[in-house]
C-alpha positions in Angstrom: 116.0 194.0 10.5 113.8 197.2 10.8 115.8 198.7 8.4 115.0 196.0 5.8 111.5 195.9 6.5 110.9 199.6 6.1 113.7 200.6 3.7 114.0 200.7 -0.1 116.2 198.8 -2.1 116.9 198.3 -6.1 115.8 194.7 -5.5 112.9 196.1 -3.8 111.9 198.1 -7.1 112.0 194.9 -9.0 110.1 193.0 -6.5 107.2 195.2 -6.3 106.9 195.6 -10.0 106.5 191.8 -10.4 103.8 191.6 -8.0 101.9 194.3 -9.5 102.5 193.8 -13.2 102.9 189.9 -13.5 103.0 188.5 -17.0 103.3 192.1 -18.8 106.0 192.6 -21.1 109.0 194.0 -18.8 112.2 193.9 -21.1 112.5 193.2 -24.8 115.8 192.8 -26.7 116.4 191.4 -30.3 113.4 189.1 -30.3 113.6 188.2 -26.5 110.8 189.3 -24.4 110.6 188.8 -20.5 107.4 189.3 -18.3 107.9 191.1 -15.2 107.3 187.9 -13.2 109.8 186.2 -15.4 112.3 188.8 -15.2 111.9 188.5 -11.4 112.7 185.0 -11.5 115.6 185.2 -13.8 117.3 187.5 -11.5 117.0 185.4 -8.6 118.5 182.6 -10.3 121.5 185.2 -11.6 121.7 186.2 -7.8 122.1 182.7 -6.6 124.5 181.6 -9.0 126.5 184.8 -8.4 126.5 183.8 -4.6 127.3 180.0 -5.1 130.5 181.2 -6.7 131.6 182.4 -3.4 130.9 185.9 -3.9 129.8 187.9 -0.8 127.9 191.0 -0.3 129.6 193.8 -0.5 132.0 192.4 -3.5 132.4 194.5 -6.6 131.3 192.9 -10.2 132.5 194.6 -13.1 130.2 194.7 -16.0 131.7 195.0 -19.4 129.2 195.0 -22.3 126.8 196.4 -24.6 123.1 197.2 -23.9 121.0 193.7 -23.6 118.7 192.1 -21.5 121.5 190.3 -20.1 123.0 193.4 -18.8 119.8 194.5 -17.1 119.7 191.2 -15.4 123.2 191.2 -14.1 122.5 194.7 -12.6 119.4 193.5 -10.7 120.9 190.3 -9.9 124.1 192.1 -8.3 121.6 194.4 -6.3 119.5 191.2 -5.0 122.7 189.4 -3.9 124.3 192.4 -2.2 126.8 192.7 -4.4 128.1 196.0 -5.8 127.7 196.5 -9.5 130.5 198.3 -11.5 129.8 199.3 -14.8 132.5 199.7 -17.2 132.4 201.6 -20.7 132.5 199.0 -23.5 134.8 201.2 -25.3 137.7 201.0 -22.9 140.7 198.7 -23.8 144.2 198.6 -22.0 145.2 201.0 -19.5 141.6 202.4 -18.8 140.4 199.5 -18.7 142.5 197.8 -16.1 142.6 201.1 -14.2 138.6 201.2 -13.5 138.6 197.2 -12.8 141.5 197.4 -10.8 140.7 200.6 -8.6 137.2 199.0 -8.1 138.8 195.5 -6.7 136.4 193.9 -8.7 136.3 189.9 -7.8 134.3 189.0 -10.9 133.6 190.5 -14.1 130.4 190.0 -16.5 131.4 190.3 -20.1 130.0 190.1 -23.6 131.8 187.3 -25.2 133.0 189.7 -28.1 134.8 192.1 -25.2 136.3 189.0 -23.7 139.6 189.0 -25.7 140.0 192.7 -24.7 139.6 191.9 -21.0 142.0 188.8 -21.4 144.8 191.4 -22.8 144.8 193.0 -19.4 143.9 190.2 -16.8 147.4 189.8 -15.8 147.2 193.0 -14.3 144.1 192.5 -12.2 145.1 190.5 -8.8 141.9 190.8 -7.1 139.7 189.4 -10.2 138.8 185.8 -9.7 136.1 185.1 -12.0 135.5 186.2 -15.7 131.9 185.3 -16.6 130.0 185.9 -20.0 126.8 187.8 -20.1 125.2 186.0 -23.0 125.8 184.1 -26.3 128.3 181.6 -24.6 128.1 178.5 -22.7 127.4 178.9 -18.9 126.3 182.4 -19.5 124.5 184.6 -16.9 121.6 184.9 -19.2 121.4 181.0 -19.8 121.7 180.5 -16.2 119.1 183.0 -15.5 116.6 181.4 -18.3 115.8 178.4 -16.8 115.8 176.0 -13.5 114.4 176.1 -10.1 114.1 179.7 -8.6 116.3 179.8 -5.4 114.7 181.4 -2.2 117.2 184.3 -1.4 117.0 186.0 2.2 117.5 189.7 1.3 121.0 190.6 1.3 121.3 194.5 0.9 119.9 197.2 3.3 119.2 200.7 1.8 122.4 202.1 3.0 124.4 199.5 1.5 126.2 200.1 -1.8 124.2 199.1 -5.3 126.9 200.6 -7.5 130.1 202.2 -8.4 129.5 204.7 -10.8 132.6 205.9 -12.4 132.4 209.5 -13.6 133.1 210.1 -17.2 136.7 211.4 -16.6 136.3 214.2 -19.1 139.1 216.3 -17.0 140.7 214.0 -14.9 141.1 210.0 -14.0 137.3 208.7 -13.3 136.3 208.6 -9.9 133.9 205.7 -8.1 130.7 207.5 -6.9 129.8 205.4 -4.3 125.6 204.9 -4.8 123.6 203.2 -2.3 120.4 201.5 -2.7 118.3 204.2 -1.3 120.0 207.2 -3.2 119.0 205.2 -6.7 115.6 204.9 -5.5 115.1 208.4 -4.7 116.5 209.2 -8.0 113.9 206.8 -9.7 111.0 208.5 -8.0 112.3 212.0 -8.8 112.7 210.7 -12.6 109.2 209.3 -12.5 107.7 212.7 -11.5 109.6 215.1 -13.5 109.6 213.5 -16.9 105.9 212.1 -16.3 106.8 208.5 -16.9 103.5 206.2 -17.0 103.5 202.4 -18.1 101.9 203.6 -21.5 104.8 205.5 -22.9 106.7 202.6 -24.8 110.4 203.3 -24.3 113.1 202.8 -26.1 116.5 202.7 -24.5 119.2 203.2 -26.9 121.9 205.0 -25.0 124.4 202.8 -23.2 123.4 201.2 -19.8 126.9 201.5 -18.4 126.0 205.3 -18.1 123.7 206.4 -15.7 121.2 208.1 -17.6 120.2 205.1 -19.4 119.9 203.0 -16.5 119.1 204.8 -13.8 116.9 207.6 -15.2 115.1 205.5 -18.1 115.3 201.9 -17.9 114.5 201.3 -14.0 112.1 203.7 -13.4 110.3 202.8 -16.1 110.4 199.2 -14.9 109.0 200.7 -11.5 105.9 202.1 -13.3 105.1 198.8 -15.4 106.3 199.9 -18.9 107.6 197.7 -21.6 111.5 198.7 -21.9 112.7 197.8 -25.5 116.6 198.0 -25.7 118.9 199.1 -28.6 122.5 197.5 -28.7 123.9 201.1 -29.5 122.1 204.1 -30.8 122.8 203.7 -34.6 120.3 206.5 -35.6 119.0 204.7 -38.8 118.1 201.9 -36.3 116.8 204.3 -33.7 114.3 205.7 -36.4 113.1 202.2 -38.0 112.6 200.7 -34.2 110.5 204.1 -33.6 108.5 203.4 -36.8 108.2 199.5 -36.1 107.4 199.3 -32.6 105.6 202.6 -32.3 107.9 203.9 -29.6 106.5 206.8 -27.5 109.4 208.0 -25.4 113.0 208.2 -26.9 116.1 209.7 -24.6 119.2 210.4 -26.7 122.2 212.2 -26.3 122.9 215.7 -28.1 125.3 214.1 -30.2 122.8 211.7 -31.3 119.7 214.1 -31.7 122.2 216.2 -33.9 122.7 213.7 -36.5 119.1 212.7 -36.4 117.9 216.1 -37.0 119.9 215.7 -40.1 119.1 212.3 -41.3 117.6 211.6 -44.7 115.6 209.0 -43.2 113.6 211.7 -41.1 111.5 212.3 -44.5 110.3 208.3 -45.1 109.9 207.4 -41.4 106.7 207.6 -39.4 107.4 208.8 -36.1 103.7 210.1 -35.2 104.1 207.5 -32.1 106.6 209.6 -30.2 105.2 211.8 -27.4 108.1 212.3 -25.3 111.6 213.2 -26.5 114.2 213.7 -23.9 118.1 215.0 -24.2 120.8 215.1 -21.6 124.2 214.1 -20.7 125.9 217.2 -22.7 124.8 220.5 -23.7 122.2 220.4 -26.7 123.0 223.2 -29.3 119.8 225.6 -29.0 119.7 225.9 -32.8 119.4 222.1 -33.2 116.8 222.2 -30.4 115.0 224.6 -32.5 115.1 222.8 -35.6 113.6 219.5 -33.9 111.0 221.5 -32.4 110.0 223.2 -35.6 109.8 219.7 -37.5 107.7 218.1 -34.6 105.4 220.3 -32.6 103.4 218.0 -31.2 106.6 216.5 -29.2 106.9 217.1 -25.8 110.9 217.8 -25.3 112.6 217.3 -21.8 116.0 218.7 -21.1 117.6 216.3 -18.2 120.8 217.6 -16.6 122.8 216.2 -13.5 125.7 214.2 -13.3 126.7 210.7 -11.9 127.3 211.6 -8.5 123.6 212.3 -7.9 122.3 209.3 -9.6 122.2 211.3 -12.3 119.0 213.8 -12.3 119.5 217.1 -11.1 117.1 219.5 -13.2 114.5 219.0 -15.9 113.2 221.4 -18.3 109.7 220.4 -19.1 108.1 220.8 -22.4 105.7 223.8 -21.8 108.9 225.5 -20.6 111.0 225.3 -23.7 109.2 228.2 -25.2 110.5 230.9 -23.2 113.8 229.5 -21.8 114.9 227.3 -24.7 118.6 227.3 -23.3 117.6 226.6 -19.7 118.1 223.1 -18.1 115.0 223.6 -15.8 114.6 223.4 -12.1 115.7 221.1 -9.5 113.5 217.8 -9.7 111.6 216.6 -6.4 114.6 215.1 -4.1 116.9 217.8 -5.1 117.9 221.1 -3.5 120.3 223.6 -5.0 122.5 226.9 -4.5 124.6 228.8 -6.7 127.7 230.6 -5.6 130.6 232.5 -6.0 134.4 231.3 -5.5 134.1 232.3 -1.8 130.8 230.6 -1.6 128.3 233.4 -1.0 125.0 232.9 -2.9 125.1 235.2 -5.9 122.2 236.9 -7.5 119.9 235.9 -9.9 121.2 236.2 -13.5 124.6 236.3 -12.0 127.3 232.9 -12.7 128.2 230.9 -10.0 128.7 227.0 -9.1 125.7 225.1 -8.6 126.0 222.9 -5.3 123.5 220.3 -4.5 121.8 218.5 -1.1 120.0 215.6 -2.0 119.2 211.9 -0.5 120.2 211.1 -4.4 123.9 211.8 -3.6 126.4 209.3 -3.5 128.3 208.8 -0.5 131.6 210.1 -1.6 134.3 208.5 -4.1 135.5 204.9 -3.6 138.9 204.8 -2.1 139.6 208.8 -2.3 138.7 210.4 0.6 140.8 213.6 -0.2 138.4 214.1 -3.6 135.3 213.3 -1.2 136.3 215.9 1.5 137.0 218.4 -1.5 133.4 217.7 -3.5 131.4 218.0 0.0 132.9 221.1 1.6 130.5 223.1 3.8 127.8 220.4 3.5 127.1 220.7 0.0 128.0 218.8 -2.9 130.2 220.9 -5.8 129.5 220.2 -9.0 132.0 221.7 -10.9 129.3 223.4 -13.0 129.0 226.9 -13.8 125.4 228.1 -14.0 123.2 231.1 -13.8 119.4 231.0 -12.1 116.9 233.4 -12.6 114.1 234.8 -10.4 111.9 231.9 -10.9 114.6 229.1 -10.2 115.4 228.1 -13.7 118.9 227.2 -14.3 120.8 227.7 -17.6 124.2 226.0 -17.7 127.2 228.2 -18.8 129.8 225.8 -18.9 131.9 223.5 -17.0 133.9 225.7 -14.6 137.2 223.9 -16.1 136.3 224.7 -19.8 135.9 228.2 -19.0 138.4 230.1 -21.1 140.5 232.8 -19.7 141.6 234.9 -22.7 143.6 238.0 -21.4 141.9 238.2 -18.2 138.5 237.9 -19.6 136.5 234.7 -18.7 134.4 233.5 -21.7 131.8 230.5 -21.9 133.1 227.9 -24.4 129.2 227.0 -24.9 128.6 230.8 -26.2 131.0 230.5 -29.0 130.0 226.8 -29.8 126.0 227.8 -30.0 127.1 230.9 -32.5 129.3 228.6 -34.7 126.3 226.0 -34.7 124.3 228.8 -36.7 126.6 228.3 -39.8 124.7 225.9 -42.1 127.9 224.0 -42.8 128.6 223.3 -38.9 127.9 219.8 -38.1 129.7 219.7 -34.6 131.8 221.9 -32.9 134.1 222.2 -29.7 135.6 225.3 -28.3 138.6 225.0 -26.2 141.1 227.3 -24.8 144.8 227.1 -26.0 147.8 228.0 -23.9 149.1 231.3 -25.6 152.0 233.8 -24.8 149.9 236.8 -25.4 146.3 236.0 -24.6 147.0 233.1 -21.8 144.7 231.1 -23.2 143.7 231.5 -27.0 140.1 230.7 -28.0 140.0 227.6 -30.6 137.5 226.2 -32.2 137.4 222.5 -33.4 135.1 222.2 -36.2 133.4 219.4 -38.0 131.6 220.1 -41.1 128.4 218.6 -42.5 128.5 216.2 -45.2 128.3 217.8 -48.5 129.0 221.3 -47.0 132.4 223.3 -47.2 133.5 226.5 -45.2 137.1 227.9 -44.5 138.2 229.4 -41.2 137.9 232.9 -42.3 134.4 232.4 -43.5 133.4 230.9 -40.1 135.0 234.1 -38.4 133.4 236.5 -40.3 129.9 234.4 -39.5 130.6 234.8 -36.0 131.7 238.7 -35.8 128.0 240.1 -36.0 127.0 237.6 -33.6 129.6 237.7 -30.4 131.9 240.1 -29.0 135.2 240.7 -30.2 137.2 238.9 -27.5 135.0 236.1 -27.8 136.0 235.1 -31.6 138.1 232.2 -32.0 141.5 233.2 -32.7 142.2 229.8 -34.1 139.7 227.3 -36.1 140.7 223.5 -37.0 138.8 221.2 -39.0 138.4 217.6 -38.1 136.6 214.5 -38.9 134.9 213.9 -35.6 135.5 215.1 -31.9 136.3 213.0 -29.3 133.6 211.5 -27.0 132.9 208.9 -25.0 130.0 206.3 -25.3 127.7 208.4 -23.5 128.0 211.3 -25.8 130.4 213.5 -23.4 132.7 215.7 -25.3 136.5 214.7 -24.2 137.8 218.2 -24.3 140.8 217.0 -22.6 142.1 215.2 -25.5 141.6 218.3 -27.9 143.9 220.1 -25.4 146.6 217.5 -25.3 149.2 218.8 -27.6 149.8 215.6 -29.0 146.3 214.8 -29.9 
């Protein structure tokens, strides 16, 4: 009992905000606005409903839907009921969808009605799944239950060390793994986010990136609710709609993945929309091309940019580059946040010197307990008492980290290691290049031949030879791609992470 009296839970974050901010607007979506006290009551109703179905604390509940107020209420209701929330990428179908729900052992699924048919197609494979419950826009939906009726008096169901969420990794290099996030790990991460990103109740944030992804929910939506801000939600990060809402709602804080910032920086509506309310701009979830960042900073000189870096297993925020730090180090992802400690090591686990590449390791109360039902992967990731990130970085004498690449994305060409990011950044300086991904393709002579997959900007043309000629004065000869392929789009998941494994697939 002492742990529940003195400990921290996700549920406790909402309870405190409801007590402090009362009727202040907490959450807005498609014309519906929930005050803090109203949101707290809605979460209690939804939590009571879930427990009334026979679900027990510790049971897993999958969430399969786009951004909405119902999605946020569903997560908070699971936290209040002691259930383990399992966010599912709403773009997944078939075997990928059934794998996540089946591997988690979910007994219930909260589903957008528009996706109900997709889930129904694989339900026969999901022997543990007993309840499929509509999130909204249907009779008996979670949102409908949460919006009216008596507010049940619920005893605290979760302890700080209990699981709050199975946060599946993006699966960019292998099958997704379920990072076991406790209540207290997430609360520590919320505190780090508030401090590092200078959150205030007056920020007027817009959350457009998917809430199933850890950044949208745990770096922005929940930390902003903890400080009393009004969180406005978009169902999806459509660039034209993002710009319209910034102007209409006088948005002050906007987080987008680089895959959204890139087209936004080229969008014609930039010349007609009033974006003067924006004060804070955050980017993360994948690497931002420096050329695009500089274009944005030049266009919006009074806008403070924050680079947010980390991964699902740490909640996900690990380092931040603050606005005043961008001038000297635009390619850096900053320094560790409040509750994160780091090392940079070589392949033998020895600390490397300033400026030398190595794998970044973490030690933090924000970290997951390990991977759901995968003790071998857990032991490998946490060997030596530190979490091994899989990210290759450098760190300078002042502690600023710069990402070189994912270790699995480093290309071995003729026995020389080349970071794909360096080649990508060079290609982004060509005016015709909208997006690019650089991979290694098996080659009898080179072991891996550097190959660039390029998406051209609308209205622009370029040949492979022209792009190679553009690169020759910018990078060493051995880094120049042996092949350039053109594509209409690059494969990404809904959080903007590039799926290089699909580009490496010979059948792709």
